[in-house]
N, C-alpha and C positions, 0 to 999 in steps of 0.2 A: 495557569495550572496545566501542565502537559501530562498526558497519560503515558505510562511506561509501555513500550511495545510488548505484546504478548506473542512470543514465538518468533518474532522477526528481530533481526539485528543487521547492522550494516557496518562496513569498515572501509576505509580508504586504502587503496593499494596503488600507489603512484598517483596518477590522474584519474583512475577508475574508482567506481563505487561498487563494492560487492555486497549484495543483499542475500542474507541467508534466512531460511525458515526452519526452525527447530534444528539448527546446526547443519543443514544441508544447503548448498549453494542454490539459490532460486534464480538469480539473474545477475548480470554484470552491466553496469551503466558506464558508457564511455562518452567522451567529448561533451557536446552541448547538453545531452541528457544528464550526465553526471553533474555538470555545473548547475543546471536547473534544480536537480534534486537537492544538492547541498544548500542552495539558497532557500528552497521551500521548507526543508526539514526544520529550520530554525523558527519558522512562523506558523507551522501547521502541525497536526497530529502525526507523528512519525509512523504509528501503526497503520493509519489509513493510507499514507503516501506509499509505504512499502508494499502494502497489499495491492494497491492500484498498479504499481509498477510491475509487480509479479503476476498480475492477472488473477490473484486469489481473493477476489472480493465479491463476485457475483456467482451464485450457485444455482440459478434457475428458478428459485421460488419467488422471485420478485414479480413475475407476470401473474402467477396464480394469486399472490397476495393482492395485487392491484385489482383483480377481477372478483375478489371476495365480496359478498353482499355488504359487509360492514364498511368496506372501503368505498362503496358506491354512493354513500350519503355525502361524501365530501365534494 
């Protein structure tokens, strides 16, 4: 079961992969990066892959969450 990408989309333009976020171009993958993305998108969550490739997946709250008292018990 694959989740539908929320806000992200990609399309092939020749040998390049163009990733957009809410209709705006976020990045263009070329060469080996484009080939790796195409292979990985079939087996993994496209939302996560596109977010990672564009750098839009960490927003700074991870460190504060790790240091929260509830997380210290683990």
